[in-house]
C-alpha positions in Angstrom: 0.0 0.0 0.0 2.8 2.5 0.9 4.7 1.6 -2.2 1.6 2.1 -4.4 0.9 5.5 -2.8 4.5 6.6 -3.3 4.6 5.5 -6.9 1.3 7.2 -7.6 2.6 10.5 -6.0 5.7 10.3 -8.2 3.6 9.8 -11.3 1.2 12.5 -10.4 4.1 14.9 -10.3 5.0 14.0 -13.9 7.9 11.7 -13.2 8.2 8.2 -14.6 6.6 5.3 -12.8 10.0 3.6 -12.8 11.4 6.4 -10.7 8.8 5.7 -8.1 9.4 2.0 -8.2 13.1 2.5 -7.7 12.6 5.0 -4.8 10.4 2.5 -3.1 12.9 -0.2 -3.6 15.7 1.9 -2.2 13.7 3.1 0.8 12.5 -0.3 1.7 10.2 0.3 4.6 6.6 1.5 4.6 7.5 4.2 7.1 10.3 5.6 4.9 8.0 5.5 1.9 5.3 7.4 3.8 7.9 10.0 4.8 8.9 10.4 1.1 5.3 10.5 0.0 4.6 13.3 2.5 7.6 15.3 1.1 6.3 14.8 -2.4 2.8 15.9 -1.5 3.8 19.0 0.5 6.8 20.2 -1.5 5.8 19.2 -5.0 9.4 19.2 -6.3 9.9 20.1 -9.9 13.1 18.2 -10.6 14.3 14.6 -10.3 17.4 15.9 -8.5 15.3 17.3 -5.6 13.3 14.0 -5.4 16.5 12.0 -5.3 18.1 14.4 -2.8 15.2 13.8 -0.4 15.3 10.1 -0.9 19.1 10.1 0.0 18.4 12.3 3.0 15.7 9.9 4.3 18.1 7.0 3.8 20.8 8.8 5.6 18.5 9.5 8.6 17.5 5.8 8.7 21.2 4.8 8.7 22.0 7.3 11.4 19.1 6.0 13.5 20.3 2.4 13.1 23.8 3.3 14.1 22.5 5.1 17.2 20.5 2.0 18.2 23.5 -0.3 17.8 25.6 2.1 19.8 23.0 2.2 22.6 22.8 -1.6 22.7 26.6 -1.9 22.8 26.7 0.6 25.6 24.0 -1.2 27.6 25.9 -4.5 27.2 29.2 -2.8 28.3 27.5 -1.2 31.4 26.0 -4.6 32.3 29.5 -6.2 32.2 30.9 -3.4 34.3 28.1 -3.7 36.9 27.7 -7.5 36.9 30.9 -9.0 35.4 30.9 -11.7 32.9 28.5 -13.9 34.8 31.2 -15.9 36.7 30.3 -16.3 40.3 32.9 -15.9 42.9 33.3 -18.6 45.6 
């Protein structure tokens, strides 16, 4: 559904359907596609370059979010080791 809505918005702006399909493939998730669709709806970009720039910005934000979550998980594991050791009980 998100993919179809995104492709429809791309086509409605006068761009080829193939562009919408590729953007959807690159973004991957429905949430990212919805964010892109909202951009297209609100901004109504006139050039392919602006559309691609926004797609890349969304992808960059997603990658930054993933990196942050991995860092938080690693930090939590590290703190757990500091607080509780490696699980070896002392006699």
